[in-house]
N, C-alpha and C positions, 0 to 999 in steps of 0.2 A: 504494500500500500504506500502511495506517495503522499507525504504529509504536505500541508499548505506551506510550512516553512521550507521544506525541501524543494517544493515547486518554485517558490519565490527565489530561493538561492540559485536554482538552475537558470531561471530567467535572468537574474542579475549577471550570472557568468556569461550567458549568451549575449546580452547587451554589451557587456564589457568587451568581449571578443569582437563583436561587430564594430564597435567604436574604434578599437585599435586597428582593425583591418582597414577601415575607411581612411584613417589618418595615414597609415602606411602607403596605401595605394593612391589616394587622392590628394594628400598633403594637408596643410592646415585648414581647419574649418571652424565656423562659428558654432557655438553650442546649440543655437536654434536650428541650424542646418543639420547638425548631428541628430538632434531629437526628431526632426522631420524624416530623415532618411532611415533611422532605426525604428521609427514609429513608437516612440516613447515620450515621456514628459521631460520638460526642461529640468525639473527637479532631479529626476533620475540621472540625467546627463551630468548635472552638477555634482551629484554624489559620486558617480563613477569617476569623474575628472579629479575630484579631491583624492580618491583612493589611488588613482594612477599617478598623481602628483607626489604622493607620499612614497610611492615605489620608484620615482624618477623615470617613469615610462613616458610621461608627456610633459610639455611645458606650456605655460601661458605666454603667448607672444604679445608684447606691449604694442600699442598703436604705432609707436615710432619705429618698431622693428618691421612692421608690415602694414601697408595701408589697409584700413578697415572701414566698413560702413558704420557710421554712428559712433565711432570710437570704441566699439566693443572689442574685447580681446578675442584672439583666435586660439584654439587649442591645437597643438602640434606635437608630433612624436619627438621625444628627446633623441636627437641623433646619436648620442653616445649610450643609449640603452642597450645597444647591441651592434654587431658588425656582420656584414655578409661578405662572401668571397666569390670570385669568379675565376675560372680556369678555362682557357681555350687552347685546345690542342690542334694545331695544323700539321701538315706533313713535315715541316722543317722548323717549327717554332712552338714554344709554349709560353703563354702569357698569363700572368696572375694579377688580379686586382682585388683590393680590399676597400670596402666602402662602409660608411656609417648608415644608419637606418633612414637617413634623408636622401641617400643615394650619392652623397659626396665622396669622391675618391680620396681615400686616406693614404694609400700606398699602392705601388704597382711595380711589376718587374716583367721582363721578357728575356728569353734566352733561346739560343739555337739548339736543335737536336739533329742527330743524323737521320736522314730520311728513311734509312733502313732499320732504325731501332724499333724494338718491340713495344707494344702497348704497356707492358709491365715496366720496362725500363723508363719509359716516358713518365709514368705515374710516380715512380721512385724519385726521379729527378725533380718532378713538380712538388712532391711532398717535402723534399729537402729545401728547395727554394722557398716554399711557403713558410716553413718553420723559421727560416732566416728573416723573411719579410715581416712576419708577425713580431718577432723579437725586436727587430730594428724599429718598427713602428710603435712598439709598446702596447700591442693589442693582446689582451688576455684571451687565450683560446677558449675559455669557458663562456665568453660572451659572443662567440660565433653562432649565428642563428641558422646558417646553412651555406652551401656552396653550389653555385650553378656551373656545370661543366659542359663544355662544348666539344664535340668530336665530329669528324666528317661522316657523312652517310645517313641512310635512313635508320631511325631508331624505333624499335617496337616497344611502346610504352607498357605493354603487358608483361614483357620479360626483360626489358632493358638490353636486349640483344641488338647489335648493329647489323643491318642487312648488308648484303654484298652488292655493290654497284660496280666497283672496279677491282680487278685482281691486284693483290699485293698490299691492299690497305691494311695498316696495322691493327685496326679495330674490328675488322670484318669477323662476324660470327662470334663475337665476344660479349659476355655479360659485363658491360662497362661498370655498372654500379658495384658489382661484387669486387672487381679489381680495385676500384677506387676505395671501397670500404676497408680493404686490408691496410691502407696507408693513410686514410683521412678519417679522423674520428668525429666527423660532422654529418649533419643531415645533407644528403646529396640529391641534386636534381639534374638529370642528364638531358641534354638538348642538342640538336643539330647546330653546328657552329655558324652556319649562314643565318639561321634564325636568331642566334644570339647577336650577330651584327645588326640584324634588322630590329631586334628588341632595343638595342642601344640607340639606333637611329630614331626609333619611335619615342624613346624616353627623353633624349637630349638633342636630337638632330632635327632634320627637316620635317619629320612626321609628328612632332609633339603636339601640334594643334589640329590634327586631323584624326577622325575616328576610323575611317575605312581606307587602309593604306596597304599598298603592295610594294615591298622592298625587293629589289633584284640586285644580285651581285655578280658582276662579270669579271672573273679573275682566271686562275688556272682551272677552276671549276665554275659552274654557273648555278647559283642557288637562289632561293626565294623565301620570303617570310610574308605571310598574309595576316593582316589585322582586320577583323570584322567587328565593328562597334567597340573598338579599343581592345578586343580580346584576340590573343594569338591563336590562329587556327592551325591545328596539327593534323586533322583528319581523324578517322575512326580509331586508328591504332598508333598514331604519331608519325606516320611515314609520308605525310604530305610535303609538297614543296620541291620535289626533285625535277625542277623544270629543265635543268641542263641535259637530262636524258630523255626529253621529249623529242621526237623526230621532226626535222624540218624537211627531210627528203628520204623517202623509203628506199630510194635507189642510191643514196649517198654512201659515203665511206663507212666502213664498219667501225663501231665504237668498241673499246675494250669491255663495255658493259654488256655487249651482245646485240645491241640495237644497231640500226643504220641511220646515218644522217643526223645524229644527235645535235642539239643546239650548241653544246659545248665545243663540238668539233668545228663549228663555223664562227663562234664568237668568243672562244677562250683565248687567253694570252698565248698559249702554245701555237695556235693557228696563226695569230698575228705575227709572232716571231718567225714562224716558218715562211710566211709570205715575204717578210722583210729580210730574211737571211742573205739573199743575193746582194742586197744593198748594204746592210749593216754588218754582215758577217755572221758566221755560224755561232760565234761566242757572244753575240749581243744579248743583253738581258733587258728587263722591262724598264729599268732606269735609263738605259740608252735610248729606248724607243721614246720615252717621255721627253728626254733632252732633245732629240732630233725633231720631235713634234713641235716643241716650243720654238725651234729654229725654222719652222715651216718647211721641213724636208718634204718635197713633193711625193715621194714614195710613201712616207708615213701618213701624210694627209689622205692620199688615195686609198690606202688600205683601211684606215680607220673609217673613212666615208663608206666604203663597201660593207665593212663589218657592222657599222652602226645601222645601216639601212636594213641588213639582214635581221638584226636584233629588233629593230622597230617594227618590221613587217610581222615578225613572229609575235611580239608583244601586243600587237593590235588585236589578235585573236584572243589573247588572255584578257585584255581590257574589255572586249565585247562580252566575254564569258562572266567575268567577276565584277565589272562595274565599280572599280575603286574610285574614290575621289582624288587620290594622290598616288602616283607611281614614283618611287624614289630609285634612282639608278646609282648603284654603288659598285665597289670593286675596283680593281686596278685599271680596267679600261676607262672607267668614269674619270679617273685622274687625268686623262688626256684632255678633258674639258670639251670645249666647243667642237673640235674636229670629230669626236665620237658622238657627243650628245645631240648636235644639230641634225645630222642625218637620221639618228634614231627617232627623235621627236617628229621630224617631218614625215618619216615613213609610218610611224604609229598613227599620227593624226590623219594621214591620207587613207589608211586602210581600216580604221575603226568606223563603226556605224555613226551617222551624223549626230545622234543624240549623245552617244558616249563621247565622241570627239569634242562636243561642245562644252563639256564640263570637266573632263579628266585633266588634271594638271600633272606634268612630268618634270621632275627636277633632279638635279645632281645631289648625291648624298652630301651632308654637311660634315660627317665624321670620316676620318681616314679609314681605308679598308684594312683588314687583317686581324691578327690575333689579339692585339691590345684592345681594339674596340669590342671584339667578341668577349673578352674577359670582363669588360665593363658591363656588357649586356648580361653576362652570367651572374654578376653580383646583384644587378637589379632584378633579374629573374628569381634569384634565391629569396629575395625579400618578398616578392609577390607570391611565390609558392609557399613560403614559410607561413604567410598570413592565413593560409588555408589549413594549417595543421595545428596540433595541440601545443607546438612550441610557442605560439603567440601568447599562451597563458602563462608562460614562464618568464616573460620579459619583466625585468626588475628584480627577479629572484636569481638570475644567472650569476 
């Protein structure tokens, strides 16, 4: 039998959890707004706020700290009530980011790894670097609320197994969470690393003021992150977003994934470098391409124009299908700027249906591509995912 006291206690705990979750996800709010969104009284919100103030979980922001209507204080999460971590594993790098609960980066590091190294060795190296980072930043490990980890490939959220898209990928067919759990004593949230870059772009970059956003990354691989009404869309089992392995030509070149004519074969950095090798040399890297592009090298401009148009024509179909309000183009190709972006936008606008073309905006990513941005996204994702777990109840007691 549930007593009235027990019932009221459970309701109070639920209201407290909802309030902390709102503050974590949406930032500082007025008490009246909190009461409206939780559907409770102002008195209840005041009582919960007082309790959370005693636990140092929240702060009252003074009017001079943030503009407020009518001079009323805002309630905000205490940034130092906990810390989140992000780790992004790419083929040749590992990046780590630590943030406070307001999403401010407290410390970060990035280091190179051998492309042939195993998943286990990468995690061991990351764990060692993380220990150093936390020590140097003075972060108490007991205040870590979670770590968002990015790896390449499709991730089955039912099992945390990474699917096989390309042969030789160090994470293929592995239970990522189990490997990480052997070395990281924290709550772990595993995500595709392109989606982590997109999450960072949505949180701090070009997508922060839009609810329906499509982030696309054109680098050595081609990845995607879709946000519908501000929510990251992962698909039924977490495997959504592998746009790079959608075919642009069923009679095209064979992709290592087994498909033919994959988008990545026509818009990835390897393709651009292969087209430019007769001009720039076999040893040219992407930095060389960007340097020559800024010098208006005719060959670079021509290749980027061609590749941008291919990408734009393909993305027109995606825009017609998904109807985003904003498409953000990131990755290493986007770093070329106008020579890649202009033909992409022109082709996309030409080949989308009139109604879609009339409203969809296409912009270059504001944040740099790569593991460092992915790690920032991982730290932000960890806060969002932690807010859905019982860890939220321990803030202030950690």
